[in-house]
C-alpha positions, 0 to 999 in steps of 0.5 A: 316860629317855623321855617317852613319846608320850600326854604329849608329843602331849598337849603339842603339842594344848595348843600348838595345834601337831598334826603329822602322825604316821605308823608302818608300819602307819598307826597309832601305838602310844602305848604304846612311842612315844617323845618322840625317836620323834615328833620325827623323825615329825613333818612338816608342823606345824599351828597352830590360830588358836583355840588361840593367845593373840592380842594386838590393836590397840585397838578391835578383838576376836578371835571364838573359834568352833568350829575357827575364830577371826574377827578383828573389825578397824575400820580400815586398819593395824589387827593380829592377832598371835600368837607359838608355838615352831618348831623351826628349818628352812625352811618353806612357809607356808600359810593356811587362811582364808574368803572373803565379803563382809564381809572385808577385805585383808590383809598376812600377816607372819612373824618380821616380814616380811610373805610374803603379801598377800590379799583375803578379799573376796568377794560371797557371803553366807555362808563360802567357804574357801580355802587358800592358800600364801603363801611360804617362809622359814626359821624357828627359836624363837619366831615371831611370826604378824602379820595386818594390814589394808592395806584391803578392797574397795569392795564389802566391808561390813567389814574382818574376815577369819575364819582356821582354822589356819597349817600350816608344811609343812618346805621338802625338802632345806632346811637344820634349821638355819633357812636356805636351802638355795639361792639361790632369792631373789637367783638366786645362791647362798646362804652360811650363817653360823656366827654367833660373832666376826668377826674380819675383815669378811664380804663378801656379794657380787653376787647373793649372799644370807647367811642367818645362820639367827638366829645371833648376830656379834660384832664382835672389838673389836681388828679391827673396833672396839668400837662406840663413836662413835670414827670409822674403825671397820670394819663387820661385814657389807658388802653390794655391789650385788646382794646379800641378808642376812637372819636376822642378830642383831648382838650388842654390839660391832658395831662399825660395823655394816653397809656397802652398796653399791649395791641391797642388801635386809635382812631379820629384821637385829636389832641389839641394841647399834647401836654406831658406826652400826646402818647407812651407805648407802655408794653410791647405790642402793636401800636395802630393811630389812624386818622387825628392830630397833635399840636403843641407839645414842649418835647416828644408827642408819642413815646415808645417804652417798649418794644413794639410796632408803631403804626401811624397814618393819615395823622397832622401833627405840628409845633413839637420837639419829637414826632416819635421818641423811643425811650434814651438808651433802650436798645430793644428793638422798635419798628415804626410806620408812618405813612400819608402824614403831615408833620411840621415844627418838629424842633429835633426829628420826626424819630429819633432811637437810641436802638441800632435794632429799630427801624422806621418806615415812612411813606406818602407822607407831608413835612417841614420843618424839622430840626435837624434831620428827620431820622437821629439815631437810625442806622440807615439800612433801617429806613426806608422812604418813598413818595414822600414830601419836603414842604 
């Protein structure tokens, strides 16, 4: 038994999701087209801004107009976001928004990572509509779309933004499981993960991208480790210099999480249980973590065992001993950069070091229930903070 097109289309309208539907003669027969046929025919999906349920920062508001919304912001760091269900696939993300002399600058994030930045200022005193392609991203399931104020032009008189819609345009040739079809991110190859129990460490080699497609990976407790604080456990993933890991969920147990060697990037990696450590920097380089979350660890979330630049943004961490720890007793320099994160329930600190040369910069971040002090062992001259909120 299948529902007819009229019911399916009505449901899509109620969600603000309207796709392009075509029949052989350019029309749709509402009496005969069923849901399966509709699914096959949908291509570009339009997410109408006025049809969404928005979550906003304190003091702001969303004004719903005829066919669009105005995001009324007060200052840098303010955010507006909503979530909606998206069929698994890789999409170009297209935004239609207005430019005007009262509009500000924004970062647009999808599923926790930035896909584009825009400056909506123009000298016009009326709305001038424009459409921008922001980037490509693998999406699946309930996806969050976020607009965060980053500032405004010196000539702009406000931080507002007016949005008409977001269009998700399927990328031709991309897999339907939400994985990229090639190595466009790193210039190398892309491996798509299947999830499940991992019996031996997955090595992501230099220049390669591993896309987990949002699947869950669980360590085999016998071969990798049980995720306790026992030493000698092995990682689920090892990232070599130049590797990229994205769209991965690490379930419990996660053994010793992820080990990095050199310059690596992680996007949208979620630790459902931190295990021994979520991630350990084993070799010097720049580690970039954008999006994702981690929770429930007895000790550190991130452990740094080599001189590094460690950048983490758009990340949520809760219930652990420390957010970031430089290996105890070491004196090499680590530069920690934290931006737009939410850190809570750390028994000891956000960053701890024993090195007099290590630095920390924290901006646009929310934090609460941090045990002794946000930063332990860091020289006061090496601490830089701005636009953070304790809650």
